[in-house]
C-alpha positions in Angstrom: 132.7 112.6 198.8 132.6 114.9 195.5 132.5 113.8 192.4 132.9 114.9 189.4 130.2 115.2 186.0 132.0 112.4 184.3 132.9 109.9 187.8 128.4 110.9 188.1 127.9 109.7 185.0 130.0 106.8 185.4 128.3 106.2 189.3 124.9 106.5 187.6 125.4 104.7 184.4 123.6 107.6 182.9 125.1 110.0 180.0 127.5 113.6 181.0 124.4 115.2 179.2 122.3 113.9 181.0 123.9 114.9 184.5 124.9 118.4 183.4 121.3 119.0 182.1 119.8 117.4 185.3 122.0 119.7 187.5 121.1 122.8 184.9 116.9 121.7 186.3 118.3 121.4 190.4 116.9 117.4 190.8 120.9 117.6 191.0 122.6 119.5 193.8 125.7 120.0 192.8 128.5 122.7 193.6 130.3 124.9 190.3 134.1 125.3 191.4 134.7 128.1 188.8 135.9 124.5 186.2 133.4 122.1 187.1 131.2 121.3 188.3 131.3 118.3 191.8 128.4 117.0 193.1 127.9 114.9 196.2 127.9 111.3 196.2 126.3 110.9 199.1 123.0 112.4 198.1 122.2 109.3 195.8 122.6 106.9 198.4 118.3 107.2 199.7 117.9 107.2 196.2 119.6 103.8 195.8 118.7 102.3 198.4 115.1 102.7 196.8 115.6 101.1 193.9 116.6 98.3 195.3 113.8 97.5 197.3 111.7 98.4 194.3 113.5 95.9 192.0 112.8 92.9 194.8 108.8 93.9 194.9 108.8 94.0 191.9 110.8 90.0 191.2 108.4 89.0 194.4 105.5 89.8 192.5 106.4 88.6 188.9 107.2 85.4 190.7 103.9 84.6 192.3 101.9 81.9 190.3 98.5 83.5 188.4 95.3 82.4 190.8 92.8 80.6 189.0 89.8 82.0 187.8 86.8 80.8 189.5 84.3 81.6 187.1 86.2 79.9 184.2 84.1 78.2 182.4 85.4 75.0 180.7 84.5 74.3 177.5 85.8 71.3 176.4 
């Protein structure tokens, strides 16, 4: 499925200018049909899956309690 620049911006929660910049930098693959760029939506699936996995790892890490330091001395 192909998306326009505007649809891609909405899908990725970025501005249209950022999408165009990424296309020109060849970081997003796109086809130019003479009027507009068309972007294959499938190229983002792997990236989005990896971001979800990373978010879960960070959440797990943040939930871990801080271990007590055995070198802490009680100053009372």
